[in-house]
C-alpha positions as CSV (number, residue, x, y, z in Angstrom):
1,M,120.0,105.3,119.0
2,S,117.2,103.3,117.4
3,L,116.5,103.8,113.7
4,L,112.8,103.7,114.5
5,H,112.9,106.3,117.2
6,P,115.4,109.1,116.6
7,H,115.9,111.7,119.3
8,P,112.7,113.8,119.5
9,S,114.7,117.1,119.3
10,T,116.3,116.1,116.0
11,P,114.3,117.4,113.0
12,V,113.3,114.6,110.7
13,T,113.2,115.3,106.9
14,Y,111.0,112.7,105.2
15,S,112.8,112.3,101.9
16,F,113.5,109.0,100.2
17,W,117.1,108.8,101.4
18,C,115.9,109.5,105.0
19,Y,113.3,106.7,105.2
20,F,114.9,104.1,103.0
21,P,117.7,103.0,105.4
22,R,115.2,103.1,108.3
23,F,112.7,101.0,106.4
24,A,115.5,98.6,105.3
25,S,116.3,98.1,109.0
26,L,112.9,96.6,109.4
27,C,113.6,94.1,106.6
28,L,116.8,92.4,107.8
29,S,115.2,89.0,106.8
30,L,115.8,90.1,103.2
31,I,119.5,89.2,103.6
32,Y,118.6,85.8,102.2
33,I,117.5,87.5,99.0
34,Y,121.0,87.4,97.5
35,I,121.1,83.6,97.7
36,Y,117.9,83.3,95.6
37,I,118.8,86.1,93.3
38,Y,122.1,84.5,92.3
39,I,120.4,81.2,91.8
40,Y,118.3,82.9,89.2
41,I,120.9,85.2,87.7
42,Y,123.5,82.7,86.4
43,P,121.2,80.4,84.3
44,S,119.0,83.3,83.0
45,S,122.1,85.3,82.0
46,S,123.6,82.3,80.3
47,V,120.4,81.7,78.3
48,D,120.5,85.4,77.1
49,F,124.2,84.9,76.1
50,L,123.5,81.7,74.2
51,L,120.5,83.1,72.4
52,F,121.7,86.5,71.4
53,S,125.5,86.3,71.1
54,S,126.6,87.0,67.5
55,S,128.6,83.8,67.5
56,I,125.5,81.7,68.0
57,L,123.2,83.4,65.5
58,P,124.9,81.8,62.5
59,M,124.3,78.4,64.0
60,I,120.6,79.2,64.4
61,L,120.4,80.4,60.8
62,H,121.9,77.2,59.5
63,A,120.0,74.4,61.1
64,N,122.4,71.7,59.7
65,S,125.2,73.0,61.8
66,F,123.2,73.4,65.0
67,P,124.4,70.6,67.4
68,P,121.7,68.6,69.3
69,A,123.7,69.0,72.5
70,F,123.3,72.7,72.2
71,L,119.5,72.3,72.3
72,L,119.8,70.2,75.5
73,I,122.0,72.9,77.1
74,L,119.4,75.6,76.2
75,L,116.6,73.5,77.6
76,S,118.5,72.8,80.8
77,F,119.3,76.4,81.4
78,S,115.8,77.5,80.6
79,S,114.3,75.0,83.0
80,L,116.7,75.9,85.8
81,S,116.0,79.6,85.2
82,S,112.2,79.1,85.4
83,L,112.6,76.9,88.6
84,S,114.8,79.5,90.2
85,A,112.4,82.3,89.3
86,G,109.5,80.4,90.9
87,F,111.5,80.0,94.2
88,R,112.4,83.6,94.1
89,G,108.8,84.7,93.6
90,G,107.6,82.5,96.5
91,F,110.4,83.8,98.7
92,F,109.4,87.4,98.1
93,T,105.8,86.7,98.8
94,L,106.8,85.2,102.2
95,V,108.9,88.2,102.9
96,L,106.1,90.6,102.0
97,S,103.8,89.1,104.6
98,R,106.5,89.1,107.3
99,I,107.4,92.8,106.6
100,N,103.8,93.8,106.6
101,L,103.2,92.1,109.9
102,R,106.2,93.7,111.5
103,I,105.4,97.2,110.4
104,R,101.8,97.0,111.5
105,R,102.8,95.6,114.9
106,L,105.3,98.4,115.5
107,L,102.9,101.1,114.4
108,F,100.0,99.7,116.5
109,S,102.3,99.4,119.5
110,S,103.4,103.0,119.0
111,L,99.8,104.3,118.7
112,L,98.8,102.5,121.9
113,H,101.5,104.3,123.9
114,Q,100.5,107.8,122.7
115,D,99.0,110.4,125.0
116,L,95.2,111.0,124.8
117,S,95.6,114.4,123.2
118,F,97.1,112.7,120.1
119,F,93.8,110.8,119.6
120,Q,91.8,113.9,120.2
121,E,93.7,115.6,117.4
122,T,93.7,112.6,115.0
123,K,90.7,111.1,113.4
124,T,90.1,107.3,113.7
125,G,89.8,106.9,109.9
126,E,93.2,108.4,109.4
127,L,94.8,106.0,111.9
128,N,93.0,103.1,110.3
129,S,94.3,104.2,106.9
130,R,97.9,104.3,108.2
131,L,97.5,100.8,109.7
132,S,96.0,99.3,106.6
133,S,96.7,101.0,103.2
134,D,99.9,102.8,104.1
135,T,101.6,99.9,105.7
136,N,100.7,97.7,102.7
137,L,102.2,100.2,100.4
138,M,105.4,100.3,102.4
139,S,105.8,96.5,102.8
140,S,104.9,95.7,99.2
141,W,107.4,98.4,97.9
142,L,110.5,96.7,99.2
143,S,109.5,93.0,98.9
144,L,108.1,93.2,95.4
145,N,110.2,96.0,93.9
146,A,113.5,94.7,95.3
147,N,112.8,91.5,93.4
148,V,112.4,93.2,90.1
149,F,115.1,95.9,90.8
150,L,117.9,93.5,91.5
151,R,117.0,91.2,88.6
152,S,116.8,94.2,86.2
153,L,120.0,95.8,87.5
154,V,122.0,92.6,86.9
155,K,120.5,92.2,83.5
156,V,121.4,95.8,82.5
157,V,125.0,95.4,83.7
158,G,125.4,92.1,81.9
159,L,123.7,93.1,78.7
160,Y,125.7,96.4,78.5
161,G,128.8,94.3,78.8
162,F,127.8,92.3,75.7
163,M,126.8,95.5,73.9
164,F,130.2,97.2,74.5
165,S,131.9,94.1,73.2
166,L,130.0,94.4,70.0
167,S,130.1,98.2,69.4
168,P,131.4,100.6,72.0
169,R,130.1,103.6,70.0
170,L,126.5,102.3,69.8
171,A,126.6,101.2,73.5
172,V,127.6,104.8,74.6
173,L,124.9,106.2,72.3
174,S,122.3,103.9,73.9
175,L,123.1,105.3,77.3
176,L,121.3,108.5,76.3
177,E,118.1,106.7,77.1
178,V,118.9,106.6,80.8
179,P,119.0,110.4,81.6
180,L,116.0,111.0,79.3
181,S,114.0,108.3,81.1
182,M,115.1,109.6,84.5
183,A,114.1,113.2,83.7
184,T,110.7,112.0,82.4
185,E,110.2,109.8,85.5
186,K,111.2,112.6,87.9
187,I,108.6,115.0,86.4
188,Y,105.9,112.3,86.5
189,N,106.7,111.2,90.1
190,A,106.5,114.8,91.4
191,R,102.9,114.9,90.2
192,R,102.1,111.3,91.1
193,Q,103.3,111.7,94.7
194,T,101.0,114.6,95.3
195,V,98.0,112.7,93.8
196,L,98.8,109.6,95.8
197,Q,98.8,111.5,99.1
198,Q,95.5,113.1,98.2
199,I,94.1,109.6,97.4
200,Q,95.3,108.3,100.8
201,D,93.6,111.2,102.6
202,A,90.4,110.6,100.6
203,V,90.4,106.9,101.5
204,A,90.9,107.8,105.2
205,K,88.0,110.3,105.0
206,A,85.7,107.8,103.3
207,G,86.5,105.3,106.0
208,Q,85.8,107.9,108.7
209,V,82.4,108.6,107.3
210,V,81.5,104.8,107.4
211,R,82.8,104.4,111.0
212,E,80.9,107.5,112.2
213,A,77.7,106.4,110.6
214,V,77.8,102.8,111.6
215,G,79.1,103.5,115.1
216,S,76.3,106.0,115.7
217,L,73.6,104.2,113.8
218,K,71.0,104.7,116.5
219,T,71.5,108.5,116.4
220,V,71.5,108.5,112.6
221,R,68.2,106.6,112.5
222,S,66.5,108.6,115.3
223,F,67.1,111.8,113.3
224,G,66.2,110.3,110.0
225,A,69.6,111.1,108.5
226,E,70.3,108.0,106.6
227,E,70.1,109.8,103.2
228,D,72.4,112.5,104.5
229,E,75.0,110.0,105.6
230,A,74.7,108.1,102.3
231,Q,75.3,111.5,100.5
232,R,78.3,112.2,102.6
233,Y,79.8,108.8,101.7
234,E,79.0,109.2,98.0
235,E,80.7,112.6,98.0
236,A,83.8,111.1,99.7
237,L,83.9,108.3,97.1
238,E,83.4,110.7,94.2
239,H,86.3,112.8,95.4
240,K,88.4,109.7,95.6
241,R,87.3,108.6,92.1
242,Q,88.2,111.9,90.6
243,L,91.7,111.7,92.1
244,E,92.1,108.2,90.8
245,W,90.9,109.3,87.3
246,R,93.5,112.0,87.3
247,R,96.2,109.5,88.5
248,D,95.3,107.1,85.7
249,W,95.3,109.7,82.9
250,E,98.7,111.0,84.0
251,R,99.9,107.5,84.1
252,A,98.7,106.9,80.5
253,A,100.4,110.0,79.3
254,Y,103.6,109.0,81.0
255,L,103.6,105.5,79.4
256,L,102.9,107.0,76.0
257,L,105.9,109.3,76.3
258,C,108.1,106.4,77.5
259,R,107.0,104.4,74.5
260,V,107.8,107.2,72.1
261,L,111.2,107.6,73.7
262,Q,111.9,103.9,73.4
263,L,110.9,103.8,69.7
264,G,113.0,106.9,69.0
265,M,116.1,105.3,70.5
266,Q,115.5,102.1,68.5
267,V,115.3,104.2,65.2
268,L,118.5,106.1,66.2
269,M,120.3,102.8,67.0
270,L,119.2,101.3,63.7
271,N,120.3,104.3,61.7
272,C,123.8,104.4,63.4
273,G,124.1,100.7,63.1
274,L,123.5,100.7,59.3
275,R,126.2,103.4,59.0
276,Q,128.7,101.2,60.9
277,I,127.8,98.2,58.6
278,L,128.5,100.3,55.5
279,S,131.8,101.5,57.0
280,G,132.8,97.9,57.9
281,E,132.9,98.6,61.6
282,L,130.1,96.1,62.4
283,S,128.8,92.9,60.9
284,R,125.1,92.3,60.1
285,G,124.9,89.6,62.7
286,G,126.5,91.9,65.3
287,L,123.9,94.6,64.5
288,V,121.1,92.1,64.9
289,S,122.5,90.9,68.3
290,F,123.1,94.5,69.4
291,L,119.5,95.5,68.6
292,L,118.2,92.5,70.4
293,Y,120.3,93.4,73.4
294,Q,119.3,97.1,73.1
295,G,115.6,96.1,73.1
296,D,116.0,94.2,76.3
297,V,118.1,96.8,77.9
298,G,115.5,99.5,77.1
299,S,112.8,97.5,78.9
300,Y,115.1,96.9,81.9
301,V,116.1,100.5,82.1
302,Q,112.5,101.6,82.0
303,T,111.8,99.1,84.8
304,L,114.7,100.5,86.9
305,V,113.6,104.0,86.4
306,Y,110.0,103.1,87.2
307,I,111.0,101.3,90.4
308,C,113.2,104.3,91.5
309,G,110.2,106.5,90.9
310,D,108.0,104.2,92.8
311,M,110.4,104.4,95.7
312,V,110.1,108.1,95.7
313,S,106.3,108.1,95.3
314,N,106.0,105.9,98.4
315,V,107.6,108.5,100.5
316,G,104.1,109.8,101.2
317,A,102.9,106.6,102.8
318,A,106.2,106.0,104.6
319,E,106.3,109.6,105.8
320,K,103.0,109.3,107.6
321,V,103.8,105.9,109.1
322,F,107.2,107.0,110.3
323,R,105.8,110.2,111.7
324,Y,103.6,108.2,114.0
325,L,106.5,105.8,114.8
326,D,108.7,108.8,115.6
327,R,106.2,110.7,117.7
328,E,107.2,110.8,121.4
329,P,104.2,110.8,123.8
330,Q,103.8,114.1,125.5
331,M,103.8,112.6,128.9
332,P,106.6,111.4,131.2
333,R,107.9,107.9,130.9
334,P,106.4,105.4,133.4
335,G,108.5,105.0,136.6
336,V,109.6,101.8,138.3
337,L,107.9,102.0,141.6
338,A,105.9,98.9,142.5
339,P,105.8,98.5,146.2
340,P,104.5,95.2,147.6
341,S,101.8,97.1,149.6
342,L,100.0,100.4,149.0
343,R,97.9,102.4,151.5
344,G,96.0,104.4,148.8
345,L,96.5,107.9,150.3
346,V,95.9,110.4,147.4
347,E,97.0,114.0,147.7
348,F,96.2,116.8,145.3
349,Q,98.6,119.7,146.1
350,D,97.8,123.0,144.4
351,V,97.0,121.3,141.1
352,F,96.5,123.3,138.0
353,F,95.5,121.6,134.8
354,A,94.6,122.6,131.2
355,Y,93.9,120.2,128.3
356,P,96.6,120.1,125.6
357,M,94.1,121.1,123.0
358,Q,93.3,124.3,125.0
359,P,96.4,125.1,127.0
360,T,95.3,128.7,127.8
361,K,92.0,127.6,129.4
362,P,92.7,125.9,132.7
363,V,90.0,123.6,134.0
364,L,91.6,123.1,137.4
365,K,92.9,126.0,139.4
366,G,94.9,125.4,142.5
367,V,93.0,122.3,143.6
368,T,94.1,120.9,147.0
369,F,92.5,118.0,148.8
370,T,93.3,114.5,150.2
371,L,91.6,111.1,149.7
372,Y,92.0,108.9,152.7
373,P,92.1,105.0,152.7
374,G,88.9,103.5,154.0
375,K,86.9,106.6,153.3
376,V,84.4,107.5,150.6
377,T,84.9,110.9,149.1
378,A,82.3,112.4,146.8
379,L,83.1,115.0,144.2
380,V,80.2,117.2,143.0
381,G,79.6,120.4,141.1
382,P,77.9,121.8,138.1
383,N,78.8,120.8,134.6
384,G,82.2,121.9,133.5
385,A,83.5,122.3,137.0
386,G,86.4,119.9,136.4
387,K,85.2,116.7,138.1
388,S,86.1,114.4,135.2
389,S,89.5,116.1,134.9
390,V,90.2,115.1,138.5
391,A,89.5,111.5,137.6
392,A,91.6,111.7,134.5
393,L,94.6,113.0,136.4
394,L,94.2,110.3,139.0
395,Q,94.4,107.7,136.3
396,N,97.6,109.3,135.0
397,L,96.0,110.0,131.6
398,Y,97.2,113.6,131.8
399,Q,99.8,115.5,133.8
400,P,99.1,118.6,135.9
401,T,100.4,121.8,134.4
402,R,101.4,122.9,137.9
403,G,101.3,121.3,141.3
404,Q,101.7,117.7,142.4
405,L,99.5,114.6,142.5
406,L,100.9,112.1,145.1
407,L,100.0,108.5,145.8
408,D,101.4,107.4,149.2
409,G,103.7,110.4,149.1
410,E,105.2,109.6,145.7
411,P,104.4,111.5,142.4
412,L,102.0,109.4,140.3
413,P,104.3,109.1,137.2
414,Q,106.9,107.5,139.4
415,Y,104.9,104.2,139.6
416,E,105.3,101.4,137.1
417,H,102.6,101.6,134.4
418,K,100.9,98.2,134.9
419,Y,101.3,98.4,138.6
420,L,99.6,101.8,138.9
421,H,96.6,100.7,136.9
422,S,96.2,97.5,138.9
423,Q,96.0,99.7,142.0
424,V,93.9,102.5,140.6
425,S,90.7,101.4,138.9
426,V,87.9,103.4,137.4
427,V,84.3,102.7,136.4
428,G,82.7,105.3,134.0
429,Q,79.2,106.2,133.2
430,E,79.5,104.7,129.7
431,P,81.8,101.7,130.3
432,V,83.6,100.3,127.3
433,L,83.3,96.6,126.7
434,F,85.2,94.6,124.0
435,S,83.9,91.8,121.8
436,G,84.5,88.6,123.6
437,S,83.1,86.7,126.6
438,V,81.9,88.0,129.9
439,R,85.0,86.4,131.5
440,D,87.3,88.1,128.9
441,N,85.9,91.6,129.8
442,I,86.1,91.2,133.5
443,A,89.7,89.8,133.4
444,Y,90.7,92.3,130.8
445,G,94.3,93.4,131.1
446,L,95.2,90.7,133.8
447,E,97.8,88.2,132.8
448,S,96.3,85.5,135.1
449,C,92.9,85.5,136.7
450,R,91.2,82.4,138.1
451,D,87.5,81.8,137.7
452,A,87.1,82.0,141.5
453,E,88.4,85.5,141.5
454,V,86.2,86.5,138.6
455,M,83.1,85.1,140.3
456,A,84.0,86.9,143.6
457,A,84.1,90.2,141.7
458,V,80.9,89.4,139.9
459,R,79.1,88.8,143.2
460,A,80.6,92.0,144.7
461,A,79.2,93.9,141.8
462,G,75.8,92.3,142.0
463,A,76.1,90.9,138.5
464,D,75.8,87.2,139.5
465,G,72.1,87.2,139.0
466,F,71.9,88.0,135.3
467,I,75.2,86.1,134.5
468,N,73.9,82.9,136.0
469,N,70.8,83.2,133.9
470,M,72.8,83.4,130.7
471,E,73.0,80.2,128.7
472,H,76.8,80.1,128.7
473,G,77.5,82.0,131.9
474,L,80.9,83.6,132.0
475,D,81.5,82.3,128.4
476,T,78.6,84.3,127.0
477,A,79.6,86.6,124.2
478,V,78.8,90.2,124.9
479,G,78.9,91.4,121.3
480,E,80.7,94.4,119.8
481,K,81.0,97.1,122.5
482,G,78.7,95.0,124.7
483,S,75.8,95.3,122.3
484,Q,74.1,92.1,123.7
485,L,73.8,93.7,127.2
486,S,71.7,96.4,128.7
487,A,73.2,99.6,130.0
488,G,72.8,98.4,133.6
489,Q,74.5,95.0,132.8
490,K,77.4,96.8,131.1
491,Q,77.9,98.9,134.2
492,C,77.8,95.8,136.4
493,L,80.5,94.2,134.3
494,A,82.6,97.3,134.4
495,I,82.3,97.4,138.2
496,A,83.3,93.7,138.4
497,R,86.3,94.4,136.1
498,A,87.5,97.1,138.5
499,L,86.9,95.1,141.7
500,V,88.6,91.9,140.4
501,R,91.9,93.8,140.6
502,N,91.3,94.5,144.3
503,P,92.5,98.1,143.8
504,R,93.6,100.4,146.6
505,V,91.9,103.4,144.8
506,L,88.5,103.0,143.2
507,I,87.0,105.8,141.1
508,L,83.3,105.7,140.3
509,D,82.5,108.3,137.7
510,E,78.7,108.3,137.4
511,A,79.1,104.5,137.7
512,T,75.7,103.8,139.3
513,S,73.4,105.8,136.9
514,A,72.0,102.7,135.2
515,L,72.1,100.2,138.1
516,D,69.1,98.7,139.8
517,T,68.6,98.9,143.5
518,E,70.0,95.4,144.2
519,C,73.2,96.0,142.2
520,E,73.7,99.4,143.8
521,Q,73.3,98.0,147.3
522,A,75.9,95.3,146.5
523,L,78.3,97.9,145.3
524,Q,77.8,100.0,148.4
525,E,78.7,97.0,150.6
526,S,81.8,96.1,148.6
527,M,83.3,99.5,148.1
528,L,85.2,99.8,151.3
529,Q,86.2,96.1,151.6
530,G,90.0,96.1,152.2
531,H,89.9,99.7,153.4
532,R,90.3,101.1,149.9
533,T,90.1,104.7,148.9
534,V,86.9,105.5,147.0
535,L,86.2,108.6,144.9
536,V,82.6,109.0,143.8
537,I,81.7,111.5,141.1
538,A,78.0,112.0,140.6
539,H,75.5,114.5,139.3
540,H,72.6,112.9,141.2
541,L,73.4,114.1,144.6
542,Q,71.2,111.4,146.3
543,T,74.0,108.9,145.7
544,V,76.7,111.0,147.6
545,Q,74.8,111.8,150.8
546,A,76.3,108.9,152.6
547,A,79.9,109.8,151.7
548,D,82.4,110.4,154.5
549,H,83.5,113.6,152.8
550,I,82.1,115.8,150.0
551,L,84.1,118.1,147.8
552,V,82.3,120.8,145.8
553,L,84.0,122.0,142.6
554,E,83.0,125.2,140.8
555,Q,85.0,126.6,137.8
556,G,88.0,124.4,138.6
557,K,88.2,125.3,142.3
558,V,87.2,123.6,145.5
559,V,84.7,126.0,147.0
560,E,83.1,123.9,149.7
561,Q,83.9,120.6,151.5
562,G,82.4,118.7,154.4
563,T,79.7,116.1,155.1
564,H,76.3,116.3,153.6
565,T,74.8,117.7,156.9
566,Q,77.6,120.3,157.2
567,L,77.2,121.5,153.6
568,M,73.5,121.7,153.8
569,A,73.8,123.9,156.9
570,Q,76.2,126.3,155.1
571,R,73.4,126.9,152.5
572,G,76.1,127.4,149.8
573,L,76.5,125.9,146.3
574,Y,76.0,122.4,147.5
575,H,72.7,123.3,149.1
576,H,71.6,125.1,145.9
577,L,72.4,122.1,143.8
578,V,70.5,119.7,146.1
579,Q,67.5,122.1,146.2
580,R,67.5,122.4,142.4
581,Q,67.5,118.6,141.9
582,F,64.8,118.2,144.5
583,E,62.6,120.7,142.8
584,A,63.2,119.1,139.4
């Protein structure tokens, strides 16, 4: 079982000891750390030994007996230590970038495979915060802290060895600093972790305000709400500032307490050391060496305790990231069916459906109909009847709560994911374009697509006129979300993007609302090329009158079906909708 994806039925407790081994599994490249660490440890430990050993101090105090060779040895060890430290720091910087890249790639891939209900429940700002700030916290924790942790750990072990050799009693007494420091750190980290989680949420909220305002700038400006949005952003930043102020004050109080504890231990060591000198148990040089060691050990112990606390405090960031990595999409896994040919026969068999956010409110209730190859079927009905839900089910974006949806006699989820979406294409009322060129958007999602195929789709969609007039043709940049194009041009590109796949099933969901007459006529001529199955969803009933078959939905049920002439003769709901639009 993967460390990244435990069994979904297994409850996951996000404690430090839970996420640490899983996080470490992402960082296997750190195995080389030990090589660099030990390159550093030996010369630096040797320098400490030469500088602080009680046997060396008399030589330093009496310059006449200090051998020149000893200075050369000290210089060599110091230079080697500095060089090794530089290599080690560079190595950890490299590891940091690699770990950060790997975590972001895994998280982004996991998010892309989630079901749509997940994105309806989760704000965009929160997802962006997880991908940016939280992944940075996770990656920097191991790569930077492991560097300091391993170095400090070796220093503490080595220095305590020297201290025990000088005075076992003082060495044992100095160990009191460890539990006191750990208790202080534990109390501090319990408060710090809560504040850090609140800060992360505040950052996500502030980012969400920016994205909503910038993404809907036309709406903001048309309602004159610029000051309101600025006030919302200011309030979000003020909340974040207050949390950061609280974090910094608690940090200052913690550091003050640590310093008082460290000074108290030094006073205690000095008092006990003087008593041992008076009793003849310890020499003066030994006490000086011990105090020098103890000063270093104190700082290294504080560093170790801080890093351990930092590990715990980063559980908040890791918890949110791993929660997304662990989340299993609430939809069946894609199948493996990829037949070389597909007819395009679509069957809805007693389909019931409710959105995951409102499972008790079904939007489709026992829907049964068939879409035939080579035929245009129109789906009409009042707002909220379930038309877009039918299109969503046919794209395999959701699963029916009851009943079956078949494509050529096989359940839709049985088909391989990329194959299915190469055979079922959709054009929506508000098509989504990506920043890039016209060619990039038309060939989006295709591994290989020749320019000849792109141009054929462009002509079929009636988009060749305005594309040929562009300065760079297919290489013209469309801007973010197609901002450089008109609504009709964006719809033409979306239609070309669907047609370039030569799909067996084509869904047009209000896809002609912004098209001019020429483009709409070109689309009508190309819809049935290759005897594909076409489903047209439209509110403007003039566009569906030529359909081979019309389905009328009301409150999630098919209440009427037939041709335009037949339905008008029945004088039912379809007749009422046509009359109402005609009068309007």
